[in-house]
C-alpha positions, -999 to 999 in steps of 0.1 A, spaced: -194 453 344 -204 456 380 -173 463 401 -186 445 432 -193 413 413 -161 415 393 -138 417 422 -157 391 442 -153 368 412 -115 376 411 -114 367 448 -133 335 442 -109 325 414 -80 334 438 -96 310 463 -97 337 490 -131 324 498 -119 293 514 -127 271 484 -94 252 481 -75 227 501 -43 209 492 -6 214 489 13 246 482 19 233 446 -18 227 441 -27 261 454 -1 279 432 -12 259 401 -48 269 407 -45 305 418 -13 317 402 24 320 410 34 339 442 56 369 437 87 366 459 111 394 468 125 378 499 93 388 517 64 370 535 39 372 506 42 336 495 36 323 530 8 348 537 -10 339 504 -8 301 510 -20 305 546 -49 328 536 -61 305 509 -56 270 523 -43 274 559 -9 260 549 17 265 576 53 276 571 68 242 578 48 226 551 58 252 526 95 249 535 92 211 531 77 215 496 106 239 488 131 213 500 114 185 480 114 207 448 76 205 447 77 243 445 107 266 438 115 303 435 126 310 400 131 339 376 101 342 353 80 367 334 93 403 336 125 387 348 109 388 382 111 359 407 80 339 416 74 308 436 60 283 411 49 246 412 71 219 397 49 215 366 58 251 356 95 252 362 104 249 325 78 276 316 90 300 342 126 297 331 116 300 294 98 332 302 129 346 321 149 344 289 124 366 270 121 404 271 139 417 303 158 384 310 192 397 298 190 433 310 220 429 333 241 415 306 231 442 281 241 469 306 274 452 314 282 448 277 273 483 268 288 502 298 313 479 315 332 462 287 319 427 296 319 402 267 298 371 260 330 350 258 340 362 292 307 352 308 308 318 289 341 311 305 329 322 339 298 299 336 321 269 328 342 277 359 311 280 381 297 247 370 331 230 376 333 246 410 299 235 421 302 199 413 277 182 436 281 208 463 260 238 473 281 269 476 274 305 486 285 333 463 316 340 484 328 304 481 320 303 444 340 335 439 370 320 457 368 288 438 366 303 403 394 328 410 403 350 381 373 339 361 354 366 381 363 402 373 359 432 395 339 459 376 352 488 397 334 520 406 314 521 374 301 486 380 292 494 416 273 525 404 253 502 381 246 476 407 272 451 394 304 451 414 317 419 398 308 396 369 297 368 392 260 377 393 260 377 355 273 341 354 250 329 381 220 346 365 227 331 331 231 296 346 200 299 366 179 311 337 192 281 317 181 257 344 216 245 350 219 257 386 194 264 413 194 292 439 187 276 473 177 296 504 204 289 530 180 282 558 152 268 536 130 299 540 115 320 513 114 352 533 151 359 535 179 368 511 208 345 518 213 319 491 236 291 480 238 276 445 237 240 434 238 222 400 204 212 388 209 174 382 176 171 362 171 205 345 135 215 335 126 212 299 126 246 283 102 256 255 103 280 226 93 317 230 59 315 212 49 284 232 60 300 264 39 331 257 8 311 248 12 289 279 15 319 301 -16 335 285 -36 304 290 -26 302 327 -31 339 332 -67 340 320 -75 310 341 -61 327 371 -72 363 364 -101 365 339 -121 386 332 -91 407 324 -81 431 297 -52 430 272 -37 458 293 -39 437 324 -22 408 307 5 430 292 13 445 327 17 410 342 37 395 313 56 426 300 50 413 265 49 438 237 14 446 223 21 424 192 34 395 212 5 397 237 -22 398 209 -5 369 192 -5 348 224 -41 355 233 -52 349 197 -44 312 203 -70 311 231 -108 307 231 -116 340 248 -149 358 249 -154 396 254 -174 408 284 -176 446 285 -140 449 272 -127 422 294 -117 388 282 -127 354 297 -121 318 285 -152 302 270 -150 273 295 -155 298 324 -183 319 309 -213 299 322 -199 298 358 -191 335 356 -226 344 343 -242 325 371 -219 340 398 -233 364 424 -213 383 450 -216 364 483 -239 381 508 -216 376 538 -180 388 542 -150 367 532 -121 383 549 -84 375 542 -51 391 552 -25 389 524 7 406 512 7 438 493 19 420 462 -5 391 465 -21 380 433 -55 396 441 -37 428 433 -7 419 413 -24 399 385 -42 431 374 -25 459 392 -58 477 391 -63 495 424 -93 514 411 -113 483 408 -103 469 442 -111 501 461 -144 517 467 -144 553 457 -146 566 493 -116 545 502 -96 556 471 -98 591 487 -81 580 519 -46 593 526 -17 570 521 -5 559 556 29 574 561 28 588 526 35 623 512 10 650 521 -19 649 497 -13 614 484 -43 591 484 -48 554 479 -65 559 446 -34 576 432 -11 547 440 -2 520 415 5 496 444 -7 493 480 15 510 506 11 481 530 -3 446 533 -39 441 524 -71 432 542 -96 421 515 -133 411 516 -147 395 485 -120 412 465 -125 446 479 -96 462 498 -112 470 532 -80 477 551 -43 478 554 -20 461 579 16 457 590 32 435 617 48 453 647 76 430 658 82 448 691 46 443 702 42 410 684 9 421 669 -8 431 637 -16 468 634 -45 474 611 -64 503 596 -98 490 586 -122 508 563 -154 489 575 -170 482 608 -150 455 625 -170 424 634 -162 390 650 -154 374 617 -128 400 608 -113 400 643 -109 362 641 -91 364 607 -68 391 621 -61 371 652 -54 339 632 -30 357 608 -13 375 638 -6 341 654 7 327 622 31 356 616 43 358 652 47 321 659 58 308 625 73 337 605 85 361 632 78 390 609 59 399 577 84 417 555 71 431 523 104 427 505 141 420 513 150 455 525 118 459 546 126 461 583 108 470 616 127 503 616 118 512 580 81 505 585 78 522 619 64 554 604 38 534 584 28 514 615 24 547 634 2 560 607 -19 528 607 -24 531 644 -35 567 640 
């Protein structure tokens, strides 16, 4: 399958061609859930696709039209309300109880202990939103300190196990303290109308159906990466779908005519998105998104000899054109500007998109963190390399 056409189609299905308008929930439903790790990627993706500003996204979060939830791979995504139950159902599958398994095996934590803690948390919350410190104080001895061994394994107390279980069950919600998705301070509140959960097989089939609408043509390996399903579970799920094979990639029958008629647009369609945006993360296939010459470029700020083509994930935020990665960028908070390394000749259209995204980040976000621990200091070497 022609690489140029394939990635342009992926970009089209991701609506990075300006083909969508609407709310954050509508964009996420159409193009796929936004991976969230307390970074700017959800904001960047919604802005790039539909020009949605931060205030509108935050208002949708407050109205529960969209919400950040644990989901497939036990990772957090921003999902539309229609998918709350599916996301939580997926969170309880493979990977959803890793923390509890570790605590039971290595730290002497029991199911009965966490059941009692969950009851205490629910009683403490009542109708209030409390931060973890307040919850810990309210539940008293129901929380146990796990000592040096627990700290070494990333679990200093049992509180996170109780909160995680209740969140996966849809009984409580994790709420950003200032209403923003790009920070990591949360409170917790009881979910007065919990989402309806579905059984494991139905959840896997529902995710497969959504995935191939978002990401097809895609391989079984692509789907397994995104879902973390076993080979048997993934094959069973896609077996319930009406998929056709195109050169080893699978596409729903209802998309095949549109795909066969699709041609790569003749003019550029630039977009600046996060490094874990769906254009990359749905497939995690850097080889397809990079031209061979660009795959040989050194990783900015990376180890000597490392190249973009050897990386599983981008080392910075992405500049894409019709699905092709044509540059990398970061935001310099001191200068208040985007620093970009571009692999193509810059033109007015690209300069306009960079300037628009720069204004959005500077005026509405203040920064464009990749993830919770990203900081201006930690990305300084990368920015210096991009400038070079």
